[in-house]
PAPALO-442807 format. One record per residue (C-alpha): x, y, z. Coordinates in steps of 0.001 Angstrom, whole numbers, padded with zeros to 6 digits, always signed. Example, Ala and Ser with C-alpha at 12.3 -4.5 7.8 and 13.67 -1.06 7.14 Angstrom:
BEGIN
+012300-004500+007800;+013670-001060+007140;
This chain:
BEGIN
-151407-200837-099193;-151674-202002-095577;-148530-201516-093497;-147460-203602-090541;-145010-202665-087816;-143332-205942-086984;-140084-207638-086056;-137560-208810-088591;-135239-211538-087308;-131469-211173-087468;-128613-212499-085391;-127300-216078-085249;-128749-219392-084202;-129707-219419-080541;-129109-215664-080178;-131759-213775-082125;-131603-210053-082725;-134599-208207-084171;-135209-205105-086160;-138443-203179-085669;-139575-202294-089200;-142532-200872-091052;-143212-203253-093936;-145875-204172-096449;-148236-206707-094907;-147800-208902-098010;-144013-209026-097699;-142180-211916-096078;-141206-211632-092460;-137520-211193-093225;-138068-209689-096677;-138162-206118-097890;-139291-203375-095500;-140295-199762-095906;-138395-198247-092976;-136362-199437-090012;-137737-198000-086776;-135492-199570-084149;-133909-202723-082702;-134822-205260-080034;-132245-207434-078234;-133830-210130-076026;-130497-211778-075145;-129968-209625-072040;-132075-208945-068962;-133746-206481-069101;-134095-206532-072868;-132490-203660-074751;-134868-201718-077026;-133763-198855-079217;-136746-197200-080900;-137285-194024-082897;-140479-192935-081188;-141275-189997-083471;-141014-192079-086665;-143018-194880-085075;-145797-192461-084034;-145792-191061-087573;-146375-194528-089043;-149072-195204-086462;-150798-191931-087377;-150685-192993-091017;-152573-196200-090208;-149780-198775-089723;-150886-201678-087515;-148367-203231-085125;-148267-206976-084524;-148857-208222-080962;-145142-208482-080143;-144366-205147-081807;-147261-203511-079920;-145840-204718-076600;-142458-203243-077524;-144016-199939-078599;-145972-199757-075341;-142830-200477-073327;-141044-197560-074992;-144067-195207-074805;-144785-194991-078554;-148388-196109-078078;-148885-193518-075312;-147424-190738-077432;-149623-191788-080350;-152638-191502-078028;-151521-188047-076847;-151017-186888-080450;-154575-188018-081195;-155774-185968-078191;-153902-182913-079467;-155436-183329-082906;-158896-183498-081381;-158221-180454-079186;-158461-182344-075885;-154861-181520-074960;-152337-178899-075755;-148866-179710-076989;-147376-178600-073658;-149718-180799-071645;-149027-183786-073902;-145288-183236-073633;-145476-182929-069825;-147491-186114-069514;-145134-187978-071796;-142063-186667-069928;-143570-187725-066592;-144298-191180-067973;-140762-191512-069361;-139273-190508-065998;-141479-192982-064128;-140604-195699-066618;-136895-194979-066257;-137229-195264-062464;-138950-198621-062793;-136284-199860-065186;-133523-198690-062821;-135208-200421-059879;-135540-203579-061938;-131879-203489-062934;-130863-202940-059301;-133091-205816-058219;-131625-208037-060911;-128101-207090-059848;-128928-207897-056243;-130576-211151-057245;-127581-212076-059385;-125209-211266-056522;-127252-213374-054101;-127471-216191-056622;-123715-216018-057164;-123095-216080-053407;-125434-219056-052987;-123721-220814-055863;-120339-220257-054224;-121649-221542-050891;-123161-224581-052597;-119901-225245-054425;-117960-224910-051169;-120366-227311-049452;-119953-229796-052289;-116164-229530-052068;-116243-230020-048289;-118513-233030-048684;-116198-234440-051342;-113190-233986-049023;-115034-235610-046121;-116105-238455-048359;-112523-238952-049523;-111142-239330-045967;-112930-242628-045102;-111908-243977-048471;-108241-243425-047601;-108765-245001-044181;-110546-247982-045721;-107695-248348-048204;-105187-248482-045313;-107324-251062-043492;-107595-253148-046645;-103834-252934-047161;-103213-254003-043552;-105679-256878-043984;-103835-257973-047122;-100503-257849-045279;-101926-259884-042372;-103419-262387-044787;-100093-262716-046594;-098330-263202-043244;-100812-265929-042307;-100300-267609-045664;-096508-267456-045255;-096792-268837-041726;-099009-271669-042904;-096529-272396-045710;-093686-272542-043150;-095707-274879-040909;-096495-277119-043866;-092845-277124-044897;-091752-278000-041339;-094344-280792-041229;-093000-282153-044505;-089435-282000-043160;-090492-283786-039944;-092320-286414-041955;-089310-286928-044204;-087067-287210-041130;-089435-289780-039618;-089393-291747-042863;-085582-291601-042993;-085389-292687-039340;-087789-295573-039936;-085741-296620-042982;-082549-296530-040892;-084201-298640-038148;-085463-301150-040687;-082011-301273-042280;-080353-301814-038885;-082888-304543-038031;-082147-306241-041333;-078385-306050-040651;-078833-307476-037136;-081035-310234-038440;-078473-311113-041103;-075732-311102-038465;-077761-313479-036251;-078384-315794-039181;-074702-315775-040060;-073754-316404-036477;-076202-319273-036193;-074859-320698-039445;-071286-320461-038089;-072294-322134-034816;-074027-324912-036721;-070969-325419-038883;-068696-325551-035829;-070986-328121-034191;-070879-330313-037245;-067102-330070-037413;-066769-330955-033689;-068988-333960-034090;-066987-335173-037043;-063732-334816-035102;-065178-336755-032172;-066175-339553-034457;-062685-339661-035926;-061135-339846-032419;-063505-342559-031307;-062843-344795-034288;-059245-346026-033446;-060194-346764-029874;-063141-348726-031007;-060865-350590-033369;-058434-351465-030594;-061259-352683-028360;-062536-354821-031055;-059043-356304-031672;-058582-357051-027957;-061690-358979-027845;
């Protein structure tokens, strides 16, 4: 039976969490496994790997083949190096003390690199956070500056509306005064026409009275002249 050292997926959607397991190569990825060797959490930076190196080396010595991803994880934790050193001890190229010293030196160097990486990440995160704060402050300042002209424009627009309303009111007053003047002129013209009509009627009446008086005078004169004419005629 061929054995694979591989990852078995756990966790929830969007946040995977893996187990490092030794399983039958014919088994499903997330199916049955022979032994759990460790865990791998890629949701943080740097990734957190917890691995039982001795058990992993034992499976490697028994012929288990790691997948590409599992091999990278084993190399990161030093399991592949320790497996190589164990092979050297078995062949007589190294002693146990030499292999242990080399592995301890490698682990110490690796821990230093990881610490430096974590410090660099912390510094990078701090700088990124500071830049983000500066960018946010700049955006807020720009928003405030952009809001000031808007308020000023609103005041100008309001003043323009007030002026326009004043002009409209003034024009309405002028139109109303013009209408009043026109009505007064019409009333005055009507009064003049009425007075002219009254005067004309008075003149006509007066002329009629004068004519009547003239007729009456003429009739009286004729009456006075008639007896005298009669006497003259009788004398003759």
